[in-house]
C-alpha positions in Angstrom: 33.4 -57.8 55.8 34.9 -56.1 58.2 39.3 -54.8 58.0 38.2 -52.6 61.0 41.9 -51.6 62.9 43.9 -53.2 59.9 47.1 -52.3 58.3 47.3 -51.9 54.4 50.2 -50.1 52.5 49.0 -49.8 48.1 51.5 -48.6 46.5 50.7 -46.1 43.5 47.0 -45.3 45.0 46.9 -41.9 44.0 44.8 -42.4 41.1 42.8 -45.2 39.2 42.9 -48.6 40.6 45.1 -48.1 43.8 42.9 -45.3 44.3 39.4 -47.4 44.7 40.7 -49.3 46.1 42.2 -47.8 49.6 39.1 -46.4 49.2 37.0 -49.3 49.3 39.1 -50.6 51.9 38.8 -47.6 54.4 34.7 -48.3 54.1 35.0 -51.6 56.1 37.8 -49.5 58.7 41.1 -50.2 56.8 44.3 -47.3 58.1 45.4 -46.7 54.8 48.9 -46.2 53.7 48.6 -44.2 49.9 51.5 -44.5 48.2 53.8 -43.4 45.3 55.6 -40.7 43.6 53.0 -37.5 43.3 52.7 -35.7 46.8 50.0 -33.0 45.5 48.2 -36.4 45.1 48.6 -38.4 47.3 48.3 -36.0 49.9 44.9 -35.1 47.7 43.6 -38.8 48.5 44.0 -38.9 51.6 42.2 -36.0 52.5 38.8 -37.1 50.8 39.8 -40.2 52.4 39.5 -38.4 56.2 36.4 -36.5 54.6 34.3 -39.2 54.0 35.5 -40.5 57.3 38.1 -42.8 56.4 41.7 -43.7 57.8 44.7 -42.4 55.7 48.0 -41.2 55.8 50.3 -40.9 52.5 54.2 -42.0 51.9 55.9 -41.3 49.5 58.4 -43.7 47.6 59.3 -45.3 44.2 58.7 -49.0 44.2 61.2 -49.2 41.6 64.1 -48.1 44.8 64.7 -51.4 47.2 65.9 -48.6 50.3 63.5 -46.1 49.8 61.0 -49.1 50.4 62.8 -50.3 53.1 62.4 -46.5 54.4 58.2 -46.4 53.9 57.8 -49.9 54.8 59.8 -48.9 58.3 58.1 -45.9 59.2 54.7 -48.2 59.1 56.2 -50.7 61.3 57.0 -47.9 63.6 53.9 -45.9 63.6 51.1 -49.2 63.5 53.3 -51.6 65.0 51.8 -54.5 62.1 51.3 -55.3 58.8 48.4 -56.7 57.6 47.4 -56.3 53.2 49.8 -55.3 51.1 48.7 -54.9 47.3 51.5 -54.7 45.3 49.6 -52.0 42.2 52.0 -49.5 40.9 52.5 -50.3 37.5 52.9 -48.3 33.9 52.7 -48.8 30.7 54.3 -46.8 27.6 52.1 -45.8 25.0 53.7 -44.2 21.1 52.7 -40.4 20.6 49.3 -41.0 19.8 48.4 -43.9 22.4 49.5 -46.6 19.7 51.0 -50.0 21.3 54.9 -49.1 21.5 56.1 -52.2 19.2 59.3 -54.5 20.3 61.6 -53.4 17.4 60.3 -49.0 19.2 61.2 -50.3 22.7 64.1 -48.9 23.6 66.5 -50.2 26.1 66.4 -47.7 29.5 62.5 -48.1 28.7 61.7 -51.9 29.4 64.2 -51.5 32.3 61.9 -48.0 33.7 59.1 -51.3 33.0 60.0 -53.8 34.6 61.8 -51.7 37.5 58.5 -50.7 38.3 56.1 -53.3 37.4 58.2 -56.3 39.0 60.9 -55.6 40.6 58.4 -52.5 42.5 56.2 -55.2 43.8 60.0 -57.9 44.5 60.9 -54.9 46.3 57.7 -54.3 48.1 56.8 -58.1 49.6 59.8 -58.9 50.1 60.5 -55.6 52.5 56.8 -56.5 53.8 56.5 -59.8 54.2 59.7 -59.9 57.2 56.7 -58.8 59.5 54.0 -60.8 57.8 56.0 -64.0 59.2 56.6 -62.4 61.9 53.5 -62.2 62.9 52.2 -64.7 61.4 49.4 -63.5 59.0 49.1 -60.8 55.8 47.8 -61.0 52.8 49.5 -60.0 49.6 47.8 -58.6 46.5 49.2 -58.3 43.1 47.8 -56.4 39.9 48.4 -58.0 37.0 47.1 -57.7 33.7 44.8 -60.3 30.8 48.0 -58.4 28.8 50.2 -61.7 30.3 47.6 -63.8 29.3 46.9 -62.8 25.6 49.2 -63.5 22.5 50.9 -60.2 21.5 49.0 -59.7 18.5 45.7 -58.8 20.8 47.7 -57.3 23.4 47.0 -53.1 23.2 50.3 -52.7 25.4 53.5 -53.4 24.9 55.6 -56.7 24.9 57.5 -54.3 28.3 54.3 -54.8 30.0 53.1 -57.9 29.4 55.7 -59.2 30.5 56.8 -57.2 33.0 52.8 -58.5 34.2 53.6 -62.6 33.4 55.9 -62.4 35.3 54.1 -60.8 39.0 51.4 -63.9 38.4 54.5 -66.5 38.4 56.1 -64.1 41.5 53.5 -64.5 43.0 53.0 -68.3 42.8 56.8 -68.5 44.7 55.6 -66.3 47.0 51.9 -68.2 47.8 54.4 -71.5 47.9 57.1 -69.9 50.7 54.9 -67.5 53.1 51.8 -70.6 53.2 54.2 -72.0 55.6 53.9 -68.5 58.2 49.8 -68.7 57.5 50.2 -65.8 54.6 48.4 -65.8 51.2 49.3 -63.6 48.1 46.9 -63.7 45.4 47.1 -62.5 41.9 44.2 -59.8 40.4 44.4 -59.2 36.4 42.1 -56.9 34.9 41.3 -56.4 31.9 40.6 -53.2 30.0 39.5 -50.8 33.4 38.5 -46.6 32.4 41.2 -45.4 35.1 43.9 -42.4 33.3 45.9 -45.8 31.8 43.5 -47.0 29.5 42.4 -42.6 28.4 46.2 -42.8 27.7 46.2 -45.2 24.7 44.2 -44.0 21.1 40.9 -44.2 20.7 40.6 -46.0 17.7 42.0 -48.4 20.1 39.9 -48.8 23.0 37.0 -49.0 20.7 38.2 -51.7 18.9 39.7 -53.4 21.9 35.3 -52.7 23.7 33.8 -54.7 20.1 36.4 -57.9 22.0 34.5 -57.8 25.6 32.1 -60.2 25.0 29.8 -58.1 28.1 30.3 -54.9 25.2 32.2 -52.6 27.6 35.1 -51.6 30.1 35.5 -52.3 33.8 34.9 -50.4 36.5 37.8 -49.3 39.1 35.7 -50.3 41.9 35.3 -53.7 40.4 39.0 -54.7 40.6 38.5 -52.9 44.8 35.7 -55.3 45.8 37.4 -58.2 44.5 40.9 -57.2 46.1 38.2 -56.1 49.5 37.3 -60.1 48.8 41.0 -61.3 48.7 41.7 -59.6 52.4 38.5 -61.5 54.2 38.3 -64.1 55.5 36.4 -65.4 53.4 39.0 -65.8 51.2 41.7 -67.5 53.9 42.4 -70.9 52.2 43.1 -69.2 48.7 46.6 -68.3 47.5 48.3 -68.8 44.3 45.9 -67.9 42.4 45.1 -65.6 39.7 41.9 -63.4 39.4 40.6 -62.2 36.3 38.6 -59.6 35.8 38.3 -57.9 32.3 34.0 -58.6 30.6 35.2 -62.3 28.7 38.2 -61.7 26.8 40.5 -64.4 28.3 37.7 -66.9 27.8 36.6 -65.5 24.8 
């Protein structure tokens, strides 16, 4: 799989799954735009990618703010002349003190809006802005990162209802996106990870993590690299006939 010269924006790529995706696609020759709200973390990721022989720059933007997204995308288009791949990875999953799931009765309106703004509106903002360039190119691939929380009953989920609802919205939004973009030669797909060994996962209480691990048929949490490999496949020519789909990577939880 060769991505030499491809221009890739990865939101929320200063840590965790997004960072793993950035490194994986950089190894294949892509030009990576690392995005996040922490300039220090972003520049550190860029330096690591460069040391490993890759090409990357950092662009700060809050994906929940349309004007910031538009500014970022405009800068990318001016610098590189095109955008080939967008990975909408940025997301948050608030927890109670001690890392436990927040119940609906305890979710404040402001927190509900914050989760929706980053997890769902952020996907809308970035997709809507980038697709304009991709339509002009008549090519492009959009991969949105959701979660198995969107596919599970609330009683089994570790994350709160606001997180699950936002990720379900990502799946439905992506289907509409795929349908509208198909005529332009652009694909849009979803990856729905299960529990992945990231910083976000570590904010869940150890007790909840262990109880969830016992429900995973493969008996372990996923590695960020395993999600990155799936993104690599969906960005490659091997996936040119796949659009509007959701790839579940969870060790068998949803099946189980």
